C-alpha positions as CSV (number, residue, x, y, z in Angstrom):
1,M,-46.2,-82.4,270.2
2,T,-48.0,-79.3,269.7
3,S,-47.3,-75.8,268.0
4,D,-49.2,-72.7,269.9
5,P,-47.1,-69.5,269.2
6,R,-47.8,-68.5,273.0
7,I,-46.3,-71.3,273.7
8,V,-42.1,-72.5,274.2
9,S,-41.7,-76.1,274.4
10,E,-38.3,-77.3,275.6
11,E,-36.4,-81.3,275.8
12,H,-34.7,-82.0,278.5
13,W,-33.3,-84.9,279.8
14,A,-32.8,-86.6,283.0
15,K,-30.6,-88.9,284.3
16,K,-30.7,-91.9,286.3
17,G,-27.0,-94.1,286.3
18,D,-26.7,-95.0,282.9
19,V,-30.6,-94.8,282.0
20,S,-31.6,-91.8,280.1
21,L,-35.1,-89.9,280.7
22,F,-36.8,-88.1,277.9
23,V,-38.3,-85.0,279.7
24,A,-40.1,-82.5,278.0
25,R,-41.9,-79.5,278.8
26,K,-43.8,-76.4,277.7
27,R,-45.3,-73.1,279.9
28,L,-45.8,-69.1,278.1
29,C,-43.4,-67.4,276.3
30,E,-44.5,-64.2,278.5
31,R,-45.9,-65.5,282.1
32,Q,-47.3,-63.1,284.3
33,A,-45.5,-62.1,287.7
34,D,-47.9,-63.9,289.9
35,Q,-47.5,-66.6,287.5
36,Q,-43.8,-67.0,287.3
37,K,-44.5,-67.9,290.9
38,R,-45.7,-70.8,290.8
39,L,-44.3,-74.1,291.5
40,P,-44.0,-76.5,288.5
41,V,-46.6,-78.6,287.8
42,V,-45.1,-82.6,286.6
43,L,-47.6,-84.9,284.7
44,V,-47.3,-88.8,285.5
45,H,-48.4,-91.1,282.9
46,G,-49.7,-94.9,283.5
47,S,-49.2,-98.5,282.6
48,S,-49.5,-98.3,278.6
49,N,-49.3,-95.3,277.5
50,S,-46.2,-93.1,277.7
51,A,-46.2,-89.1,278.2
52,L,-46.7,-87.4,275.3
53,P,-49.8,-89.7,274.1
54,T,-50.9,-88.9,277.4
55,F,-50.5,-85.7,278.0
56,D,-49.7,-83.6,274.9
57,L,-51.4,-85.5,272.3
58,T,-52.6,-83.6,268.8
59,V,-55.8,-85.5,266.7
60,P,-56.6,-83.5,263.4
61,G,-60.0,-82.2,263.5
62,H,-60.4,-82.4,267.0
63,P,-58.4,-79.7,269.0
64,D,-57.6,-79.1,272.2
65,Y,-56.8,-82.5,273.8
66,S,-53.1,-81.5,275.6
67,L,-53.3,-80.7,279.4
68,M,-49.7,-80.0,278.6
69,D,-51.1,-76.7,276.4
70,W,-54.3,-76.3,278.5
71,L,-52.0,-76.1,281.6
72,A,-49.1,-73.4,279.8
73,L,-51.8,-71.6,278.8
74,R,-53.4,-70.7,282.2
75,G,-49.6,-69.6,283.3
76,W,-48.2,-73.0,284.5
77,D,-44.5,-74.7,283.8
78,V,-45.7,-77.9,282.7
79,W,-43.4,-81.0,282.7
80,A,-43.6,-84.6,281.3
81,M,-41.5,-88.3,281.2
82,D,-41.2,-91.5,279.8
83,H,-40.1,-93.4,282.9
84,E,-38.0,-95.9,282.2
85,G,-38.7,-98.8,279.1
86,Y,-41.3,-96.1,277.8
87,G,-41.3,-93.7,275.1
88,R,-37.9,-92.1,274.5
89,S,-36.7,-93.1,277.5
90,T,-33.8,-96.4,277.8
91,V,-35.4,-99.5,277.6
92,T,-33.7,-101.7,279.8
93,S,-33.6,-105.4,281.3
94,G,-36.2,-104.1,283.7
95,N,-39.5,-104.0,284.4
96,S,-40.0,-100.4,285.5
97,D,-42.2,-101.2,288.2
98,I,-43.4,-99.0,291.0
99,A,-40.3,-98.6,292.4
100,T,-38.7,-98.0,289.5
101,G,-40.7,-94.9,288.8
102,V,-40.4,-93.5,292.2
103,E,-36.7,-93.1,291.4
104,D,-37.9,-91.9,287.9
105,L,-39.1,-89.1,289.4
106,K,-36.7,-88.2,291.8
107,A,-33.7,-87.9,288.5
108,M,-36.3,-85.5,286.6
109,A,-36.7,-83.5,290.6
110,R,-33.0,-82.4,289.5
111,V,-33.7,-81.5,286.3
112,I,-36.4,-79.7,287.5
113,A,-34.2,-77.8,290.4
114,A,-31.0,-77.1,287.9
115,E,-33.6,-75.5,285.5
116,T,-36.2,-73.8,287.6
117,G,-34.6,-73.1,291.2
118,C,-37.5,-75.3,292.8
119,A,-37.0,-78.2,294.7
120,E,-40.7,-78.4,295.6
121,F,-43.4,-79.0,292.7
122,N,-46.8,-80.4,291.9
123,L,-47.7,-83.6,290.5
124,Y,-50.7,-85.2,288.8
125,G,-50.6,-89.0,287.9
126,L,-53.3,-91.1,286.1
127,S,-53.7,-94.7,287.1
128,S,-50.7,-95.8,287.9
129,G,-49.0,-93.4,287.5
130,S,-51.0,-91.7,290.6
131,L,-49.9,-94.9,292.8
132,R,-45.9,-93.7,291.6
133,V,-46.8,-90.0,293.0
134,A,-47.8,-91.4,295.6
135,A,-45.4,-93.9,296.3
136,F,-42.8,-90.7,295.6
137,A,-44.7,-87.8,298.2
138,Q,-43.9,-91.1,300.5
139,A,-40.5,-91.2,300.1
140,A,-39.2,-87.7,299.4
141,P,-42.1,-85.3,300.3
142,E,-39.5,-82.7,300.4
143,H,-40.3,-82.5,296.6
144,A,-44.0,-82.5,296.6
145,A,-46.0,-80.1,297.0
146,R,-49.5,-80.6,296.1
147,I,-50.4,-83.7,294.4
148,V,-53.6,-85.5,292.3
149,L,-54.1,-89.1,292.3
150,D,-56.3,-90.0,289.6
151,A,-57.3,-93.8,288.5
152,F,-56.0,-94.1,291.5
153,V,-56.1,-98.2,293.4
154,W,-54.5,-98.7,297.3
155,T,-55.2,-102.3,298.0
156,G,-57.1,-103.0,294.7
157,E,-59.7,-105.0,297.1
158,G,-63.1,-105.4,295.3
159,S,-61.6,-103.9,291.7
160,P,-63.3,-105.7,288.6
161,T,-60.4,-104.6,286.3
162,L,-57.8,-105.7,288.5
163,E,-59.5,-109.1,289.2
164,K,-59.3,-109.6,285.6
165,R,-55.9,-109.2,285.2
166,K,-54.5,-111.3,287.2
167,A,-54.7,-113.9,284.6
168,G,-51.7,-112.3,282.9
169,I,-49.7,-113.1,286.6
170,A,-47.5,-115.6,285.3
171,Q,-47.1,-113.7,282.1
172,F,-45.9,-110.5,283.6
173,K,-43.4,-112.6,286.3
174,A,-41.7,-114.7,283.2
175,S,-41.0,-111.4,281.0
176,N,-40.4,-108.1,281.8
177,R,-42.1,-106.2,278.8
178,R,-45.7,-107.1,277.5
179,A,-47.1,-107.3,273.8
180,I,-49.7,-104.3,272.8
181,D,-51.3,-103.7,269.9
182,L,-54.6,-100.8,267.9
183,D,-57.2,-103.2,269.7
184,Y,-55.2,-103.5,273.0
185,L,-55.0,-99.4,273.6
186,V,-58.5,-98.2,272.0
187,G,-60.1,-100.7,274.2
188,I,-58.7,-99.5,277.6
189,F,-61.2,-96.2,276.2
190,L,-63.5,-99.0,276.1
191,R,-63.2,-101.5,278.7
192,D,-65.3,-99.3,281.6
193,G,-67.7,-96.5,280.1
194,P,-68.3,-96.6,276.5
195,G,-69.1,-93.2,274.6
196,T,-67.0,-90.5,277.3
197,T,-64.1,-90.4,274.5
198,D,-64.7,-89.6,271.2
199,P,-63.3,-92.7,269.1
200,A,-61.1,-90.8,266.5
201,V,-59.4,-89.4,269.6
202,A,-58.8,-93.1,271.2
203,E,-57.2,-94.4,267.5
204,A,-54.7,-91.4,268.0
205,C,-53.4,-92.4,271.3
206,A,-53.6,-95.6,270.3
207,R,-51.0,-95.0,267.0
208,A,-49.3,-92.5,269.2
209,Q,-48.3,-94.7,271.7
210,L,-47.4,-97.5,269.0
211,A,-45.1,-95.2,266.8
212,Y,-42.6,-95.7,270.3
213,G,-43.1,-99.4,269.9
214,D,-45.7,-102.6,270.2
215,S,-44.0,-103.6,273.4
216,V,-44.2,-101.9,277.2
217,P,-42.8,-102.9,280.7
218,T,-44.6,-105.5,283.1
219,G,-43.5,-103.7,286.1
220,T,-46.9,-102.0,286.8
221,Y,-49.1,-104.9,286.2
222,L,-47.2,-106.8,288.1
223,D,-46.7,-104.7,291.5
224,M,-50.5,-103.8,290.9
225,T,-51.9,-107.6,290.8
226,T,-49.4,-109.3,293.7
227,R,-48.1,-106.1,295.8
228,L,-50.8,-104.4,296.8
229,P,-51.0,-102.0,298.6
230,L,-47.5,-99.4,297.5
231,V,-48.3,-96.9,299.8
232,D,-49.3,-96.3,303.7
233,P,-52.2,-92.9,302.9
234,G,-50.4,-92.0,307.0
235,K,-47.0,-91.3,306.0
236,I,-48.4,-88.7,302.8
237,S,-48.1,-84.9,304.2
238,A,-48.7,-83.3,301.0
239,P,-52.2,-81.4,300.6
240,T,-53.7,-84.7,298.2
241,F,-56.7,-84.7,295.5
242,V,-58.0,-88.1,294.9
243,V,-60.1,-87.9,291.6
244,R,-61.9,-90.8,289.7
245,G,-64.2,-91.0,287.0
246,E,-67.3,-92.3,287.4
247,H,-67.2,-95.1,285.5
248,D,-63.8,-96.2,285.8
249,S,-62.9,-99.8,287.6
250,L,-59.8,-99.7,288.7
251,A,-60.6,-99.5,292.1
252,T,-64.1,-99.4,293.9
253,M,-65.0,-96.2,295.2
254,D,-64.5,-98.2,299.3
255,D,-61.1,-98.5,298.5
256,L,-60.7,-95.1,298.3
257,L,-62.2,-93.5,300.3
258,A,-60.7,-96.0,303.1
259,F,-57.2,-94.3,301.6
260,F,-58.5,-91.2,301.5
261,Q,-59.8,-91.0,305.2
262,R,-56.2,-91.9,306.2
263,L,-54.2,-89.1,304.8
264,P,-53.4,-87.0,307.6
265,T,-54.0,-83.4,306.2
266,N,-57.0,-81.6,306.5
267,D,-55.7,-79.9,303.0
268,K,-58.0,-82.7,300.9
269,R,-60.3,-83.2,298.6
270,F,-62.5,-85.8,296.9
271,A,-64.3,-85.9,293.4
272,V,-65.6,-88.4,291.2
273,L,-66.1,-86.5,287.6
274,P,-69.2,-87.1,285.3
275,H,-69.2,-89.3,281.9
276,L,-65.5,-90.0,282.8
277,A,-64.2,-93.1,282.2
278,H,-59.9,-94.8,283.6
279,I,-58.2,-92.1,281.2
280,A,-60.1,-89.0,282.3
281,T,-57.7,-86.7,280.5
282,L,-58.6,-87.6,277.3
283,G,-62.3,-88.0,278.0
284,K,-65.0,-85.9,276.4
285,N,-65.4,-84.5,279.8
286,R,-61.9,-83.7,280.3
287,H,-62.8,-80.4,280.9
288,A,-64.2,-81.1,284.1
289,L,-61.3,-82.8,285.4
290,W,-58.6,-80.4,283.7
291,D,-60.3,-77.5,285.9
292,A,-60.1,-78.9,288.9
293,V,-56.5,-80.4,288.8
294,D,-56.2,-75.7,287.6
295,E,-58.1,-74.7,290.9
296,F,-56.4,-77.5,293.2
297,F,-53.3,-76.2,292.2
298,K,-54.1,-72.7,292.4
299,A,-55.3,-72.9,295.7
300,G,-51.5,-73.4,296.7
301,S,-50.1,-70.9,295.4
302,I,-53.0,-68.8,297.3
303,S,-52.2,-70.8,300.2
304,D,-48.0,-69.9,300.3
305,R,-49.1,-66.0,300.1
């Protein structure tokens, strides 16, 4: 975690039965009056990297790779959680599928409400994190104010990445955890758009994740290869921003646009961002994403006045 003196960092724990979920929080030491009225922002990680390697990464010689810091410095109260089986959270015998992630977010909502008094919050999800966010918004609409779905997939039809991943279905069913190593984690940054991420950043993210161990749960991979679609866009009422890096191969444009068209809200946006691939939060052109997320969340603050 980074240490900007303008930012206060906190650690919390959400309880879900016997499971303890690690929660990180960052915000300005002194927030302006209008910033204090904003709803919290929750960042939701994907299948292979937990919260801090994804959203609060420190890379020696390469500043400004913490989305948590960047949002906090712009007045947001920023939260991120390690889902069950990831990072510092309890490793269980389960596979931490999307449904489990929804229950994790419900537990996190209780912590946020206790600490801030806010029952609602904005959510950004990356990759399978976007599936968690969409499923959470469908299951608990009272908590989801505005949602961003980045590197999302709906039906998975025509997905090059998922087609390759289906070769591992038997393994995902046989074991609730899968092995990861440096080459695999760095390879995520290379598979779609080589050159869109600084190699030092990809390695730093991978090493930060491997500090937690050499395996992660299989649940989201099994869900994405055998159970899509997991959400019904017609049942998501929250204002929604569907965004993807131009080189991302997790979902086709047709799949994403079909989902987008079925969202009932009129407050919705769709964007394809140039020079970005799957993990756009850590790409060279990451600020295109960061700025878009900030603006979308701020639009909610304006509309609520």
